[in-house]
N, C-alpha and C positions, 0 to 999 in steps of 0.2 A: 504494499499499499504507500510505502515512502515514495517510490517512484512516481506514482499518480499524484500524491499529494505536492510533491515537488513541482510537477508539471503544472498543476492548476495554481499553485502559488505564484509560479512565474507569469502565468496569464494574468492572474489578478493584479500583479504588479505594474503590467504594461497595458491593461485595458483601461480606457476611459469611460466606458459605459458598461457596467456589471449589473445585470438583472438577475434576481434570485425568485425561484418559484418553489414554494413550500406546501407540503401535503401532511397527511395524518401523522407521519412520522416525527414531525416536531411537537405535536401535541401529545402523543402517546407518552412521550419521555417526561412530560409533566404531569403524568398520571391520569390523564384522560383518556377513556376507551375510543378505539376507532370504530368503524362501522362494517367494513367489508371482510375483515380478517375472520379465521375460523372461530375466534372467540369475541368477535365484534359485536356491536350493538344491534345489528340487523339479523344476527344468528336466531333463527326460530321465530323471526318477526317479519311481518309484511309491513314495510315502511309506509305504504299508502294508507294503512289502518292508524297510524300514529302520527305521521309528519306530513300531512297534505291539507290543503283548503278544505277538501271533503271531510277529513277528520275532525277539523276545527268545528265544522258545521253540523255534522251528524255523529261524531264519536267524541264529543266535547270533553267529557270527563277524563277519558283515557289520553287525549290529546295533551290536556293540561298537566295530568300526572306525569307523562313522559317528559315534558319540558321543564316542569318544575324539578324532576330528577337532574336533568342536565345542567340546569342553572346552578342548582345547589352544589353539584359536583364541580362546576366552574368556580364557584366562590371560594372553594377550598384548594384550588390549584393555583400555581404560580408559574411565570415564565421560568425556563431554565437557562443556563449559561448560553446556549447556542442563540436564544433570542437576543440576549444582551450583546453578544458579539456581533450579530448582524446589525443591530442598532448602532453600535460603535463604528462599524465599518461604514455605515451610512453618514455618520458624524464626521468620519475622516474622508469622505468622498471616495470610498473603495466601492461602495455599493450605491447605485442610483435609485433603484425601486425594487420593491418586493410584490410579487403577485402570490397570493395565497388561496388555497382551498379551504383553509380552516376558518371557523367561526369564533374562536376563543378570543380574539383580540389581544393575544399575547404579544404580537409584534409591536403594537402601539403601547402596550402596557410597559414593554422593555425600553421604549424610546424611539422606535422607528416611526417616521413621519409619512414617507412617501409609500403608501400601501394600498394595493387594489384586492379588496375582499370579494372574491368571486361569488361566494355562496352567503354573503351578508355576514351580520354579527349576532351573536347570542347575548351580547352585553347591553342590547337595547331592545325594547319592545314598542310596539305601535299599534294604533287603532286600526282595525280592519277596515272601518268605515271612513273616517276623516282623515286618517294618517298621522295624526298628532303621536309625537315620540315620547317614551318615558325610559326609565332604567329597566333593565331586566328584571330586577327585583320587584317591580310593580306586579309581575304575574305571580309572585309568591304570596302576596298579601291576602287573597282571596281565592275560594275554590273556583269562582268564574269572574275572572277579573274584567272590569269594564272601563272604558275611557270616561275620564272626568268631564271632558267637553261634551260629549254626544251619547255616552252610554253604549258605544259600540264594543265589540269583543276586541280585547287585546291580544296581540300575537307576538311570538318572538321575531325579531328582526332578521331571521335567516330566510333563505330561500327553500320554500317548501315544495314537496313533490308536485309537478304539474305546473310550476311557475317557471317563468323565463328568468335567466340570470340578470342582475342589474347592469343596464346598458352602459352606465358611465364607468362602472369597473371593467367590463369587457373592453370598451374603447381605450381606456388607458392602458390595460394590459396589451392590447394589440399594438398600440403605438410604441410602448416601451419595449416590447419584444422585437419589433421591426428594427428598432434603433439601436439594439445591444450589440456590443462586441463580444461579450461572454455572458452566457445564459447558463445559470447553475440551478439544477433541479436538487432539492433537499427533501428526502422523506415522503416521496409520492411514487405510488406504483405506476402512474401514468396510464391508468385503465380507463378512467372517467373522461369524458369530454366536458369542457375544452381543455383538460389537463393535457391531453395528447396533441392539442393543436398549437399551443404557444411555444413549446420546444421546437416544433418543426417550423413554425413561423420565423423564429429567430435564426435557426440554422440555415433556412433557404434565404435568409437576408444577409448572410455572410458571418453570423456569430459563431464562435466556438461553443459546443454544448458539452456540459459536464453534469454527471448524474451521481449524487450521493445518496445511497439507500442501502438498508440492511439487506433487502432481498433483490432478486433479479426483476427487472422491468422490461416491458415490451419494446422499449426504445434503447436498449443497452448497445445493440449494434450499430444504432444510429449516431451515438454519442462519440465525441473526441476522446473523452476520458471517463472512466466508470470507477467509483471508489466505494467498496463495501464497507459498512460499519454503521454504528449508531450516530445519529446526527449530532448529538452534542458533543461526543468524544472526537468525531471527524472535525468538527468546527474548532473545538479547542486546539487541536493539533495543527491545523491549518493557521488559526491565528497567531500561535506561537511562531510558526515558520515564517509568516508574513512580517512579524514584529522584529525578527532577527535580521540585522543588516547583511545583505548578501556579500560573499567576498569573492573577489576576482583574482 
């Protein structure tokens, strides 16, 4: 792995536009469960029965119970060193933008400012009718939380099954992918669209593509470098290598 890390370290030092794409592997190392693994949240569960607009309207109690569980778990978790490393890289202009599939808001909590959240945020809730926003904790206050302005149903600020992804986040992610010189995928299996679109967009636009993931992905053969390992540990090692002045 040292050879691959050294290669990626060199690219980061010489690239003026580095974009990072993060997936569930970043969140699980903070103690949050993923969805699609053998022991993920969708095991033995039909997500359409718990995480869709239809569920909100017709299976309301179970819908709220599911999201209250997720919000409570999020309240107990914190960003790990990998999130803080990425934020520090942005502060030092080593990373320009982060595209994330995650809804935990850990990138922003760690200090990252330029973030496209493709699937929304579990840290906010909003009225299904008027769109007024609240903190996610508002959903925890009542069995059937309602908007203070219009009494509409409150819902988490995530993209539910059957909904389109937020256009502003998609447009920003598309632009940043196209302009990147180095595109780094961290902790994503790249199985879900548009996860498998942005790396291709970046590579086709001339960027180098690096993949950091514990398991194989469908795009490993397409990448310029692949690094196997836990996201936090790889980012810690890479951060150390970048911080050390190169010798010539």
